[in-house]
C-alpha positions as CSV (number, residue, x, y, z in Angstrom):
1,X,-10.5,74.4,105.8
2,X,-6.8,73.6,106.2
3,X,-5.4,70.2,105.6
4,X,-3.3,68.4,108.2
5,X,0.3,67.7,107.5
6,X,0.4,64.0,106.4
7,X,4.2,63.8,106.0
8,X,4.8,63.0,109.6
9,X,7.0,66.1,110.0
10,X,4.3,68.4,111.3
11,X,2.7,66.2,113.9
12,X,-0.8,67.3,113.3
13,X,-0.1,71.0,112.9
14,X,-2.1,72.8,110.1
15,X,-0.1,73.1,106.9
16,X,-0.1,76.2,104.8
17,X,0.2,75.2,101.1
18,X,1.8,77.4,98.5
19,X,-0.1,77.7,95.2
20,X,1.4,75.7,92.3
21,X,2.7,77.6,89.3
22,X,0.9,77.7,86.0
23,X,3.6,75.7,84.1
24,X,3.5,73.0,86.8
25,X,-0.3,72.9,86.7
26,X,-0.2,72.6,82.9
27,X,2.1,69.6,83.2
28,X,-0.2,68.0,85.7
29,X,-3.3,68.4,83.5
30,X,-1.4,67.2,80.4
31,X,-1.2,63.8,82.1
32,X,-5.0,63.5,82.2
33,X,-6.2,62.6,78.6
34,X,-9.6,63.9,77.7
35,X,-11.9,64.0,74.8
36,X,-11.7,67.1,72.6
37,X,-14.8,69.3,72.0
38,X,-15.6,72.5,70.2
39,X,-18.1,74.8,71.8
40,X,-20.1,76.6,69.2
41,X,-22.9,79.3,69.3
42,X,-24.1,82.3,67.4
43,X,-23.9,85.9,68.6
44,X,-26.8,88.4,68.8
45,X,-26.3,89.1,65.1
46,X,-26.4,85.4,64.1
47,X,-22.6,85.2,63.4
48,X,-21.2,81.8,64.4
49,X,-18.6,81.7,67.2
50,X,-16.6,78.8,68.6
51,X,-13.6,77.6,70.5
52,X,-11.9,74.3,71.3
53,X,-12.7,73.2,74.8
54,X,-11.2,70.2,76.7
55,X,-12.7,71.4,80.0
56,X,-16.0,69.6,79.7
57,X,-17.9,67.5,82.2
58,X,-21.2,65.9,82.7
59,X,-23.0,67.3,85.8
60,X,-26.2,65.3,86.2
61,X,-28.5,62.9,84.3
62,X,-31.7,64.2,85.8
63,X,-32.0,66.7,84.2
64,X,-29.3,66.1,81.6
65,X,-26.7,68.8,82.4
66,X,-23.1,69.5,81.4
67,X,-20.5,72.2,82.0
68,X,-17.8,73.8,79.9
69,X,-15.1,76.3,80.8
70,X,-14.6,79.2,78.5
71,X,-12.1,82.0,78.5
72,X,-13.3,85.3,79.9
73,X,-11.7,87.3,77.1
74,X,-13.0,85.0,74.3
75,X,-15.7,85.9,71.7
76,X,-17.4,82.5,72.3
77,X,-18.2,83.3,75.9
78,X,-19.6,86.7,74.9
79,X,-21.8,85.1,72.3
80,X,-23.0,82.5,74.7
81,X,-24.0,85.2,77.2
82,X,-25.8,87.1,74.4
83,X,-28.0,84.2,73.3
84,X,-28.0,81.9,76.3
85,X,-27.4,78.9,74.1
86,X,-24.4,76.8,72.9
87,X,-23.6,73.5,71.3
88,X,-20.9,71.0,72.3
89,X,-19.3,69.2,69.4
90,X,-17.4,66.1,70.5
91,X,-14.7,65.6,67.8
92,X,-14.0,62.3,66.2
93,X,-10.4,61.0,65.8
94,X,-10.0,62.4,62.2
95,X,-10.9,65.9,63.3
96,X,-7.5,67.1,64.6
97,X,-7.5,70.0,62.1
98,X,-10.9,71.3,63.4
99,X,-9.5,71.1,67.0
100,X,-6.5,73.2,65.9
101,X,-8.5,75.7,63.9
102,X,-10.8,76.5,66.9
103,X,-7.9,76.5,69.3
104,X,-5.7,79.1,67.5
105,X,-6.0,82.6,66.2
106,X,-8.1,82.6,63.0
107,X,-10.1,85.5,61.5
108,X,-13.0,83.2,60.4
109,X,-12.8,79.8,62.0
110,X,-16.0,78.7,60.4
111,X,-14.6,79.3,56.9
112,X,-12.0,76.7,57.6
113,X,-14.4,73.8,58.5
114,X,-17.7,72.4,57.3
115,X,-20.7,73.2,59.5
116,X,-24.4,73.7,59.4
117,X,-27.1,75.2,61.5
118,X,-28.8,72.3,63.1
119,X,-32.6,72.1,63.4
120,X,-34.4,72.8,65.6
121,X,-31.9,75.0,67.5
122,X,-30.1,76.8,64.7
123,X,-26.8,76.3,66.5
124,X,-23.7,75.6,64.5
125,X,-22.8,71.9,64.3
126,X,-19.5,70.6,62.9
127,X,-21.3,67.8,61.3
128,X,-18.3,66.3,59.4
129,X,-15.9,66.6,62.4
130,X,-18.1,65.7,65.4
131,X,-19.1,62.2,66.5
132,X,-21.8,63.7,68.8
133,X,-23.3,67.1,69.4
134,X,-25.4,68.4,72.3
135,X,-27.4,71.6,72.2
136,X,-27.6,73.4,75.5
137,X,-29.4,76.2,77.2
138,X,-27.3,78.2,79.8
139,X,-28.6,77.5,83.3
140,X,-25.8,78.9,85.4
141,X,-22.3,80.4,85.2
142,X,-19.5,80.8,87.7
143,X,-16.4,83.0,87.1
144,X,-13.1,81.3,88.1
145,X,-9.9,83.0,87.4
146,X,-9.5,83.7,83.7
147,X,-12.4,81.4,82.8
148,X,-16.1,81.1,83.3
149,X,-17.7,77.7,84.1
150,X,-20.9,77.6,82.0
151,X,-23.5,75.1,83.0
152,X,-25.8,74.0,80.3
153,X,-29.1,72.1,80.3
154,X,-29.0,69.7,77.4
155,X,-31.9,70.2,75.0
156,X,-31.0,68.1,72.0
157,X,-28.5,65.4,71.2
158,X,-27.1,64.0,67.8
159,X,-24.9,60.9,67.8
160,X,-22.8,59.0,65.3
161,X,-20.7,55.8,65.5
162,X,-17.3,57.3,65.1
163,X,-14.4,57.0,67.6
164,X,-13.4,60.0,69.7
165,X,-10.4,62.3,69.3
166,X,-8.4,62.4,72.6
167,X,-5.8,64.8,73.9
168,X,-3.1,64.1,76.5
169,X,0.6,64.6,77.1
170,X,0.4,67.5,74.6
171,X,-0.6,65.3,71.7
172,X,-3.7,64.1,69.9
173,X,-4.5,60.4,70.6
174,X,-6.9,57.9,69.0
175,X,-8.9,55.4,70.9
176,X,-7.9,52.0,69.3
177,X,-10.5,49.3,69.7
178,X,-9.0,45.8,69.7
179,X,-10.2,43.3,67.0
180,X,-10.4,40.4,69.5
181,X,-13.2,40.3,72.0
182,X,-12.2,40.6,75.7
183,X,-9.1,42.7,75.0
184,X,-8.9,46.3,76.3
185,X,-9.1,49.4,74.2
186,X,-5.9,51.5,74.3
187,X,-5.0,55.1,73.6
188,X,-2.5,55.5,70.8
189,X,-0.7,58.6,69.3
190,X,-2.2,59.6,66.0
191,X,0.1,60.4,63.1
192,X,1.0,64.1,63.2
193,X,-0.8,64.4,66.5
194,X,1.8,66.5,68.3
195,X,0.5,70.0,69.0
196,X,3.8,71.6,69.9
């Protein structure tokens, strides 16, 4: 479906839009602060795999379902496909290092963080860096460009009372909760939170 020209210059004629460039799109998305998660799983041999993922969304409450977007060339997606399971670790505001470890090149990411296989799923949980974890069973996937949208039915949830790590404008942010009732919470840059 083509959009109509709403600038007043086309007088209702269909408008052909050019596609935005990657750098421009990256700038757009940097202006949308999100929580930071690490998707973890094990491969067919039981070796843990994981990657930082800010492309995460709830899909539906009934049944509880979420989606993550994983790179097509990443080992995490391959392992998720092998086992059909994954965990989403929502990072707390002191977990910047874990976010960076799982975002960059590292021979053994799990040697750099504390983790444990969570019962009953056996999936890797970053128990010291996550404020919440959700174990999921793959229910669908959709290839889109250089990523795959993986839909997961949530099977188990673990929660804690920590504050979330946020990412926006190319820096890590903390969610500052006001001391006085009735005041709004704000996002604030964390010390050393620049990722560039």
